[in-house]
Each structure stands twice: as C-alpha cells, then as structure tokens.
C-alpha positions in Angstrom: -107.7 68.6 -76.2 -104.2 69.1 -75.1 -101.6 68.8 -77.8 -98.9 66.4 -76.9 -96.4 68.5 -78.7 -97.1 71.3 -76.4 -96.2 71.6 -72.8 -93.0 71.7 -71.0 -90.1 70.2 -72.7 -87.2 68.3 -71.3 -84.7 70.8 -72.5 -84.1 68.9 -75.6 -87.1 70.2 -77.4 -89.3 66.9 -76.6 -93.0 67.0 -75.8 -94.2 67.3 -72.2 -95.9 64.1 -70.5 -99.3 64.5 -68.7 -99.4 64.4 -64.9 -101.8 61.8 -63.2 -104.6 63.1 -61.2 -104.9 61.6 -57.7 -108.4 61.3 -56.3 -109.2 60.4 -52.7 -112.1 58.2 -51.5 -114.8 59.8 -49.6 -114.8 56.9 -47.1 -111.3 57.6 -46.0 -109.8 54.0 -46.9 -109.6 51.7 -49.9 -112.2 49.1 -50.5 -109.5 46.6 -51.3 -109.0 46.0 -47.5 -112.5 44.8 -47.1 -111.6 41.2 -48.2 -108.9 40.5 -45.6 -110.9 42.2 -42.9 -114.0 40.1 -43.7 -111.8 36.9 -43.7 -110.3 37.9 -40.4 -113.7 38.5 -38.9 -114.9 35.1 -40.1 -111.9 33.3 -38.7 -112.2 35.1 -35.3 -115.9 34.2 -35.2 -115.1 30.5 -35.9 -112.4 30.5 -33.2 -114.8 32.1 -30.7 -117.6 29.8 -31.7 -115.3 26.7 -31.3 -114.0 28.0 -28.0 -117.5 28.6 -26.7 -118.8 25.2 -28.0 -115.8 23.1 -27.0 -116.0 20.8 -24.0 -113.3 19.9 -21.5 -110.1 18.1 -22.7 -109.1 15.0 -20.6 -106.4 12.4 -20.6 -107.1 8.7 -20.1 -104.3 6.2 -19.7 -104.7 2.5 -20.9 -102.4 -0.4 -20.8 -102.6 -0.7 -24.6 -104.0 1.3 -27.5 -105.5 -1.8 -29.2 -108.5 -0.8 -31.2 -108.0 2.9 -30.7 -107.3 5.4 -33.5 -106.7 9.2 -33.2 -109.4 11.3 -34.8 -111.8 8.3 -35.3 -112.4 6.5 -32.0 -115.5 7.9 -30.3 -116.5 8.2 -26.6 -120.0 7.0 -25.9 -122.3 7.0 -22.9 -125.4 4.8 -23.3 -124.5 4.6 -27.0 -124.6 8.5 -27.4 -121.4 10.1 -28.7 -120.0 12.6 -26.1 -116.4 13.0 -27.3 -113.6 11.8 -29.6 -110.0 10.7 -29.2 -107.7 13.4 -30.7 -104.3 12.2 -29.8 -102.6 8.9 -28.7 -99.1 8.9 -27.4 -96.8 6.6 -25.5 -95.9 7.4 -22.0 -92.3 8.3 -21.2 -91.7 5.2 -19.1 -93.5 3.1 -21.9 -95.6 1.4 -19.3 -98.9 2.7 -20.7 -100.4 4.9 -23.4 -102.2 8.2 -22.9 -105.2 9.2 -25.0 -106.3 12.8 -25.2 -110.1 13.1 -25.5 -112.1 16.2 -26.4 -115.5 16.0 -24.8 -118.6 17.8 -26.0 -119.7 21.0 -24.2 -122.7 19.3 -22.7 -120.5 16.4 -21.4 -118.9 18.6 -18.7 -120.1 16.2 -15.9 -117.9 13.4 -17.3 -114.8 15.3 -16.4 -115.3 14.9 -12.7 -113.8 12.7 -10.0 -115.1 9.1 -10.0 -115.8 8.8 -13.7 -114.6 5.6 -15.2 -113.5 4.9 -18.8 -112.8 1.6 -20.6 -112.4 0.3 -24.1 -115.4 -1.6 -25.5 -114.2 -4.6 -27.4 -115.7 -8.0 -28.2 -115.4 -10.1 -24.9 -116.5 -13.5 -23.9 -116.9 -13.9 -20.1 -119.0 -15.6 -17.4 -121.8 -13.1 -18.0 -122.0 -13.9 -21.7 -120.7 -12.2 -24.9 -120.4 -8.4 -25.0 -119.3 -5.8 -27.5 -120.4 -7.8 -30.6 -121.4 -4.5 -32.4 -117.8 -3.3 -32.3 -116.9 -6.1 -34.9 -118.5 -3.8 -37.5 -118.2 -0.3 -36.1 -114.8 -0.6 -34.4 -113.9 -0.2 -30.8 -115.0 2.8 -28.8 -114.5 4.1 -25.3 -117.3 3.6 -22.8 -117.8 5.9 -19.8 -119.6 5.7 -16.5 -120.3 9.0 -14.7 -119.4 9.4 -11.0 -121.3 11.1 -8.2 -118.7 13.7 -7.4 -118.8 17.3 -8.7 -115.0 17.9 -8.3 -113.4 18.5 -11.7 -110.6 16.1 -12.9 -108.7 15.8 -16.2 -106.5 12.8 -15.7 -108.0 9.3 -15.5 -106.8 5.7 -15.4 -108.8 3.6 -17.7 -110.3 0.2 -16.8 -109.1 -2.9 -18.6 -112.5 -4.6 -18.2 -116.0 -3.0 -18.2 -117.3 -2.4 -14.6 -119.8 -5.0 -13.4 -122.1 -2.3 -11.9 -122.6 1.2 -13.1 -123.3 4.2 -10.9 -126.9 4.7 -10.0 -127.9 1.1 -10.5 -130.6 0.1 -7.9 -129.2 -2.3 -5.3 -126.6 -2.6 -2.6 -123.1 -3.9 -2.2 -121.9 -6.4 0.4 -118.5 -7.8 1.4 -117.6 -11.4 1.8 -114.6 -13.0 3.5 -113.2 -16.4 2.4 -110.0 -18.4 2.8 -109.5 -18.5 -1.0 -111.1 -17.3 -4.2 -111.8 -20.8 -5.6 -113.4 -20.6 -9.1 -115.1 -17.2 -8.5 -114.3 -14.2 -10.7 -115.6 -10.8 -11.5 -119.0 -11.2 -13.0 -119.7 -14.6 -11.3 -123.5 -14.8 -10.6 -125.1 -14.5 -7.2 -128.2 -16.7 -6.6 -131.2 -16.6 -4.3 -133.4 -19.6 -4.4 -131.7 -20.5 -7.7 -132.6 -17.1 -9.3 -129.7 -14.8 -10.3 -130.1 -11.6 -8.3 -126.5 -10.2 -8.5 -122.9 -10.7 -9.4 -119.3 -10.4 -8.0 -117.9 -7.0 -8.8 -114.4 -7.1 -7.3 -112.0 -9.1 -5.1 -108.7 -8.6 -3.4 -106.3 -10.2 -0.9 -106.6 -9.3 2.7 -103.9 -7.1 4.2 -102.5 -10.0 6.2 -102.5 -12.3 3.1 -104.5 -15.0 5.0 -107.7 -14.6 3.1 -109.7 -13.0 0.3 -112.3 -10.2 0.4 -115.0 -10.1 -2.3 -117.6 -7.5 -3.1 -120.9 -8.5 -4.6 -123.8 -6.4 -5.8 -127.4 -7.5 -5.4 -129.8 -5.9 -7.7 -132.9 -4.1 -6.3 -135.4 -4.9 -5.1 -134.0 -8.3 -4.3 -131.4 -6.8 -2.1 -134.0 -6.6 0.7 -133.7 -10.4 1.1 -130.1 -10.0 2.4 -130.7 -9.7 6.2 -128.3 -9.6 9.1 -128.6 -13.4 9.6 -128.2 -14.3 5.9 -125.6 -17.0 5.1 -123.5 -17.0 1.9 -121.8 -20.1 0.4 -119.8 -21.0 -2.6 -122.1 -22.7 -5.1 -119.4 -23.5 -7.6 -119.3 -26.9 -9.2 -121.5 -29.9 -8.3 -122.3 -31.0 -4.8 -122.3 -34.8 -4.6 -123.6 -36.5 -1.4 -124.2 -40.1 -0.6 -126.7 -40.7 2.2 -129.6 -42.9 3.3 -131.7 -41.6 0.4 -129.0 -42.6 -2.1 -126.7 -40.5 -4.3 -127.7 -36.8 -4.8 -126.3 -34.2 -7.2 -126.9 -30.6 -6.4 -126.0 -27.5 -8.4 -127.4 -23.9 -8.8 -127.0 -23.8 -12.6 -124.8 -24.8 -15.5 -123.0 -21.4 -15.2 -121.9 -22.2 -11.7 -120.4 -25.6 -12.8 -118.3 -23.8 -15.4 -117.5 -20.4 -13.9 -118.6 -20.6 -10.3 -121.1 -18.6 -8.3 -122.4 -17.6 -4.9 -125.7 -18.4 -3.3 -127.3 -17.0 -0.1 -130.2 -17.9 2.1 -131.5 -17.2 5.6 -131.1 -20.1 8.1 -134.2 -22.0 9.1 -136.2 -21.2 12.2 -136.9 -17.9 13.9 -134.5 -15.2 12.8 -134.0 -11.4 12.5 -135.6 -10.1 9.2 -133.8 -6.7 9.4 -132.2 -5.9 6.0 -128.4 -5.7 6.1 -126.7 -2.4 5.7 -124.7 -1.3 2.7 -121.2 -3.0 2.6 -122.2 -5.3 5.5 -119.6 -8.1 6.0 -120.4 -11.8 5.8 -118.5 -15.0 5.8 -118.4 -17.1 2.6 -118.8 -20.8 3.5 -117.6 -23.6 1.4 -121.0 -25.4 1.0 -124.7 -25.0 1.9 -124.7 -27.6 4.7 -121.9 -25.8 6.6 -123.5 -22.4 5.9 -126.9 -23.3 7.4 -125.5 -24.9 10.5 -126.3 -23.2 13.9 -123.8 -20.4 14.8 -120.5 -21.7 16.0 -119.8 -19.2 18.7 -116.4 -18.8 20.2 -114.0 -21.7 19.3 -112.0 -23.6 22.0 -108.6 -25.1 21.2 -108.0 -28.6 22.7 -105.4 -31.4 22.3 -105.5 -35.2 22.2 -102.6 -37.4 22.9 -102.6 -40.8 21.2 -100.0 -43.6 21.8 -100.6 -45.4 18.4 -100.4 -44.6 14.8 -103.0 -42.2 13.3 -102.5 -42.9 9.6 -105.5 -41.5 7.7 -106.1 -38.6 10.1 -105.5 -35.2 8.4 -106.3 -31.6 9.2 -109.9 -30.6 8.7 -111.1 -34.1 9.8 -114.3 -33.8 11.8 -114.5 -34.0 15.6 -117.8 -35.5 16.7 -119.6 -35.8 20.0 -122.1 -38.6 20.1 -122.4 -38.3 16.3 -122.7 -34.5 16.3 -120.0 -32.6 14.6 -118.6 -30.1 17.1 -115.2 -29.2 15.7 -112.4 -30.1 13.3 -108.8 -31.2 13.5 -106.3 -28.4 12.8 -102.9 -30.1 13.3 -101.3 -33.6 13.7 -97.8 -33.6 15.1 -95.3 -36.1 16.7 -93.9 -35.8 20.2 -91.2 -37.7 22.1 -91.7 -39.4 25.5 -88.3 -39.9 27.2 -89.7 -42.2 29.9 -91.4 -44.6 27.6 -89.0 -44.1 24.7 -92.0 -43.6 22.4 -93.4 -41.1 19.9 -96.9 -40.2 20.8 -99.1 -38.3 18.3 -100.4 -34.9 19.4 -103.6 -33.9 17.7 -104.8 -30.2 17.9 -108.5 -29.5 17.3 -110.9 -26.6 17.5 -114.2 -27.2 19.3 -117.4 -25.1 19.0 -119.4 -25.8 22.2 -122.4 -23.8 20.9 -123.0 -26.5 18.3 -124.4 -28.7 21.1 -127.5 -26.4 21.0 -129.7 -26.7 24.1 -127.3 -29.2 25.7 -124.7 -26.4 25.8 -127.2 -24.0 27.4 -128.1 -26.6 30.1 -124.4 -27.3 30.8 -123.7 -23.6 31.1 -126.6 -23.1 33.5 -125.3 -26.0 35.7 -121.8 -24.6 35.6 -123.1 -21.1 36.6 -125.1 -22.7 39.5 -122.0 -24.5 40.8 -120.0 -21.3 40.5 -117.7 -22.6 37.8 -116.1 -19.8 36.0 -115.2 -21.7 32.9 -116.5 -24.6 30.8 -113.3 -26.4 31.6 -114.8 -27.5 34.9 -117.7 -28.9 33.0 -115.3 -30.8 30.8 -113.7 -32.2 34.0 -117.0 -33.6 35.2 -117.6 -35.2 31.8 -114.1 -36.8 31.9 -114.9 -38.2 35.4 -118.0 -39.9 33.8 -115.9 -41.6 31.2 -115.6 -39.0 28.4 -112.7 -40.0 26.1 -111.4 -39.2 22.6 -111.0 -42.0 20.1 -109.8 -42.2 16.5 -112.3 -44.1 14.4 -112.5 -45.1 10.8 -114.8 -42.8 8.9 -114.4 -44.5 5.5 -113.4 -48.1 5.0 -112.5 -47.4 1.3 -110.2 -44.5 1.9 -109.1 -45.3 5.4 -109.8 -41.8 6.6 -110.1 -41.3 10.4 -112.0 -38.8 12.5 -112.0 -38.0 16.3 -115.0 -39.3 18.2 -115.8 -38.0 21.7 -117.8 -40.6 23.5 -118.4 -42.1 27.0 -116.7 -45.3 28.0 -117.8 -46.6 31.4 -114.9 -49.1 31.6 -112.3 -46.5 30.8 -109.6 -46.3 33.5 -109.4 -43.3 35.7 -106.9 -40.7 34.5 -105.6 -37.4 35.9 -107.3 -34.4 34.2 -106.1 -30.8 34.6 -109.1 -28.5 33.9 -106.7 -25.4 34.1 -104.4 -26.7 31.4 -103.6 -24.5 28.5 -104.4 -25.9 26.1 -107.0 -28.3 27.5 -105.9 -31.9 27.0 -108.7 -34.5 26.8 -107.7 -38.2 27.6 -107.9 -40.7 24.8 -108.6 -44.4 24.2 -107.2 -46.7 21.6 -109.6 -47.2 18.7 -111.4 -50.4 18.0 -109.5 -51.0 14.8 -106.3 -50.5 16.7 -107.3 -53.1 19.3 -108.2 -55.4 16.5 -104.8 -54.8 15.0 -103.1 -55.5 18.3 -105.1 -58.8 18.7 -104.2 -59.8 15.2 -100.5 -58.9 15.9 -100.6 -61.0 19.1 -102.2 -63.9 17.2 -99.6 -63.6 14.5 -96.9 -63.6 17.2 -98.2 -66.7 18.8 -98.5 -68.4 15.4 -94.9 -67.5 14.6 -93.8 -69.2 17.9 -95.3 -72.6 16.8 -92.4 -75.0 15.9 -93.7 -75.9 12.5 -90.3 -77.4 11.5 -90.3 -79.8 14.4 -93.9 -80.7 13.8 -93.1 -81.3 10.2 -90.2 -83.6 11.1 -92.3 -85.6 13.6 -95.1 -85.8 11.1 -92.7 -87.1 8.5 -91.3 -89.8 10.8 -94.9 -90.8 11.8 -95.9 -91.1 8.2 -92.8 -93.3 7.6 -93.9 -95.6 10.5 -97.4 -95.7 9.3 -96.2 -96.7 5.8 -94.2 -99.6 7.3 -97.2 -100.7 9.4 -99.5 -100.6 6.3 -96.9 -102.6 4.4 -96.8 -105.2 7.2 -100.6 -105.4 7.2 -100.7 -105.9 3.5 -98.1 -108.7 3.6 -99.1 -110.6 6.8 -102.6 -109.7 8.0 -104.3 -109.4 4.7 -104.0 -113.1 3.7 -105.1 -114.3 7.2 -108.0 -112.0 7.1 -108.9 -113.4 3.7 -109.0 -117.0 5.1 -111.0 -115.8 8.1 -113.6 -114.2 5.9 -113.8 -117.4 3.8 -114.5 -119.5 7.0 -117.1 -117.0 8.1 -118.8 -117.2 4.8 -119.0 -121.0 5.1 -120.4 -120.7 8.6 -123.1 -118.3 7.4 -123.9 -120.8 4.6 -124.4 -123.6 7.1 -126.6 -121.4 9.2 -128.7 -120.4 6.2 -129.2 -124.0 5.3 -130.2 -124.9 8.9 -132.7 -122.1 9.0 -134.4 -122.9 5.7 -138.1 -123.7 5.6 -137.6 -127.5 4.9 -135.0 -128.0 7.6 -136.1 -130.0 10.8 -134.9 -127.2 12.9 -137.3 -124.8 11.2 -140.2 -127.3 11.6 -139.5 -127.9 15.3 -139.4 -124.2 15.8 -142.8 -123.9 14.1 -144.4 -126.6 16.3 -143.0 -125.0 19.4 -144.5 -121.7 18.5 -148.0 -123.4 18.0 -147.8 -125.0 21.4 -146.9 -121.7 22.9 -150.0 -120.1 21.3 -152.2 -122.8 22.7 -150.7 -122.4 26.1 -151.3 -118.7 26.0 -154.9 -119.3 24.9 -155.6 -121.7 27.8 -154.0 -119.3 30.3 -156.3 -116.5 29.0 -159.4 -118.7 29.5 -158.3 -119.6 33.0 -157.8 -116.0 34.0 -161.2 -115.1 32.6 -162.9 -117.9 34.6 -161.1 -116.8 37.8 -162.2 -113.2 37.3 -165.8 -114.4 37.1 -165.6 -117.1 39.8 -162.8 -116.3 42.3 -164.4 -118.7 44.9 -163.3 -121.6 42.7 -159.9 -121.3 44.2 -161.3 -122.6 47.5 -164.3 -124.7 46.5 -163.1 -126.0 43.2 -164.7 -125.8 39.9 -168.5 -126.2 39.7 -169.9 -128.9 37.5 -171.1 -127.6 34.3 -174.9 -126.9 34.2 -177.1 -128.8 31.8 -178.3 -126.7 29.0 -182.0 -125.8 29.4 -184.4 -127.1 26.8 -186.2 -124.5 24.8 -190.1 -124.7 25.0 -191.8 -126.2 22.0 -194.4 -123.9 20.4 -197.8 -125.4 19.5 -198.4 -126.1 15.9 -200.1 -123.4 13.9 -203.6 -124.2 12.5 -203.7 -124.7 8.8 -204.4 -121.7 6.8 -207.7 -121.4 4.8 -206.9 -121.2 1.2 -210.3 -120.3 0.1 -210.7 -117.0 -1.5 -212.7 -114.3 0.3 -212.9 -116.3 3.5 -212.1 -114.7 6.8 -210.6 -116.4 9.9 
C-alpha cells in the first residue's frame, strides 16, 4: 500500500497525490454513444418507412370549407378511407379554399386526371335525401376515380355529388330544348312510367338560343333508346279536354314537383337500331307533339288580313282541313298608302310533311308536271279556292287560329308562286262578317228618327185621348139608350116566340102540314116507280081483296083412353 506521506512533494514538504490510470476499451469507442446511435437509426427507419408507405399528396379546391377540419376529415371511396385532409388554407384571391390531402399508398390511382372530389353533406334533392350518416360522423370528402392514367395533383372539387359515377353501366345522350323548364340535375328519366335514368348536366347553347341537357340511361334499359326515339318534358300535369271528357296525365308525383323527362318510340314501323353514345335528340314540350309524324323541312309563309286579329298570338296553330300543319311565328302591322289602312301581316311556319300521304301524292304530281318547287302546287290549290281564314278556337278565351280551307265562292286573286316569302290569299272570318253585319244593322238603327217618331206618337196619343173623351161624353149615352131599345125588342121577340103564343102554334101547325105533304109525295113517287104507265092510262081501280079459303072443320077428338084413330 502506498503511503500518502511518501512520494513527490510540492516543494513545501507536502505529500504527493496519486496519478489516475487511463484504460482504453478494446472495442475502440465508448459504449455511451450507443444510445444516440440507436435513437438515430430508429428515427431514420421511421422516416424511411413513412416515405415508403406514404401516398401522393394532392390539392383540392372548394368554394367553402364548411364541414371540413384539418387532421380529422377523411377521404372515402365506397365508404373505405383512402386519405385524410392535412391542411386547409384560404386562396390568395379569397375566392376559394385549398385543402391538402395525403392519400394512402394504395390510392395512387386517385391522383390521376379525371378524378372527381366533393364534400359529402346532408342534402335534400329531387333524388331523395343523401348524406344522412354524416349527421353523426361528420362530413367527409367523396371521390370518384377517372379512366385516365395521367398523374395530376391539383383538382377542382364539385359542389354537388355527381349524378353518375365512372364505370356505371349505361349510356349518355344529349337533348336540345328551347328552355330548361322545371328540370334540374337529378331529374328522373322515364320509359313506360318506369324510372330508367336521370339528368346529369345542362348548359346554355353557344348562341344562347337554347339549352343542352345530358341524361344518363342505366343499362340494360339504354338499349330502348333507338335512333327514332322521341323525348318530351313530362313535368307537371297534362290536362286535356276532349270527346272522352277531362283527362289528367302525369308520369309520377316526382315529375309534378321536380320535373322529369320521358321517352318512347313513335307508333308504326320504325328503325330499332340502338342510338350511339352521346346521340343528339330534340326535347319536345309534350307527348302529343313528340309522337307526331316527322315535320320535315319547314316553309315560311305570310298571310295578309284587312281586319283586326285580336286573340291571335305567336304559336297559334295553322290547320289545313282540321290537320295541324304549322304554327304562327309573328303578328305585325303594315301600312297601305293607297287604302290608307293598316293591314295585319301574319308570319307562319308550315311543315308540308305533316300531310302524310297527301304530301307524297302532291309531290309526285308536281314532279310529273316538271314543277321544281311545291310553290307551284300551292298555286294550283289557290286557283281551286284555297284561302287562309282567322277563326275562333275558343269562345271563352277568344283565341284565334289560322285555318287553310277551300272556298268555291272566293273571288279570283293574283298569286305569285315565286314570291319570297310565299303569300297565301286570305278571307274575312265568319265572326268578322257577323261583326260587320251587326255593325251595319246598328248603323241602320242609329239612322232611324226616334225623336220624330216619338213626337208624332205623342201628338197621336193626345188626339186619341181627345177622341176617347168625346166618345165618353157624347156617344156613350146614345149607345146606352140604343142598347136599352134593343133589349126591349129582344124581349118582345122572346114573348112572341114563346110556346103559348099564337105565332108559335101557327108555326107548329104549318110544320105538321108540311110533314103530311112530304109523306103524300113520297107515296106518289113510290106508286109511279111501280106503275109508270099510270101517267098515260090513269090510276087503276083498286083490286078487291081475295077471300081466304075456309078449312073444313076438324073431327072431334076421341077422348077415350087407349083408343086409336
């Protein structure tokens, strides 16, 4: 053991301190460094593992961040979580919000072009109520994958869920209409009153004169959409009043509230070839118009009327012998300097093919005569008395329509078959003629001098009153005396003609003598009829009556019993 008092001193006679012994590890480094090295290796492994397992990061912009929360809102596809919202920030122009989403590694296909994102919230629409489960779990972001393989990281989110997802069986078709009406995205599409599809989008046409709609028909019902299928707006209730009475027609209660579209093939032989994807069709306003025969090329014509056409409006029908062949498109005033009048110019569109087989026969006759245009055919019809006439279509509303009919008594008019536009001659309507006749009668009645007639009648009544007064004062007493004398005369005549009067007895005797004379005359005429020779020889003496022979007396009867004669 080393003595602490021994060893080297410090020059002051103090004890010497021991020197530490340094020992080196056989591994070449200290074990203390193992802890940070192990921690660094674990961190690096976590980072590498996260990098290897992390999916793509995308940015989706929405109009609002309602219902979204960073770190909590999930992204789901078919109710399977495929990502989570990590950051929500406002855009620099404050027009929208940007959400940063980290997708799972196996969700790489959702970061491609064509993928659609939207926020699933509780919604009430024409298709029903959706997103009810989000009332308890909170809103989440729905996704629909596209068909493209091109990568993309920036997306514009949808404000409403898409009506059709990618890969759904069925086909899309495009409709063209003058306006949207009550239709909306999600409005049902019906075939024979069964819902087979829905409206998926709509937009204005480029020229702004109409609306284009896209509808999706679910498979396998899409095969019923053929090249000749007709579509019509089935919204609301169709009310018609005909010979069978009042009829109400609607597809379903949903169409009454939110509108809908129906389609059907026209009756008769038709092409059953299914329509192509995105084939274009016309959306008609009602079923009757949709199922009419094809209109063909329209022809613009004009009518010139010299009387008022109150009640005639655009879209009023134009009928030929009761068949609707066109419609009115304009009603305008003109000015005639010669007549100093304001005629009414009516523009209409005619569809000759609506005449059916009659149009085919007229076309064949025109081709046989060498007429290049149907205007020549119209000229022949005008020569036979074809005229346009405004008639009353509804007595309650006073609405008018244009009727094309033949009038054999119509005066001849000049017709230009080459006119552009073609102008068809007109006749005054029956109601207008009645109005003219009533006006003429009213004019004649207004010319009657009612004042003079009244004055003359007043003076005549005064004279009649004076005459009656004179009759009452002078003639009445005399007539009374005359009646008394006549009454006395009639009393005398009655007394003379009574049964006890001599006159009545003489009349009775005279009548008896006349009867006896008539009886003698009848006897004479009977005798002369039997003996006409008595007129020359005179009357024969009366023959003596012959005596009847006397029968012999009968023998007395034997009264004895049992005796025989």
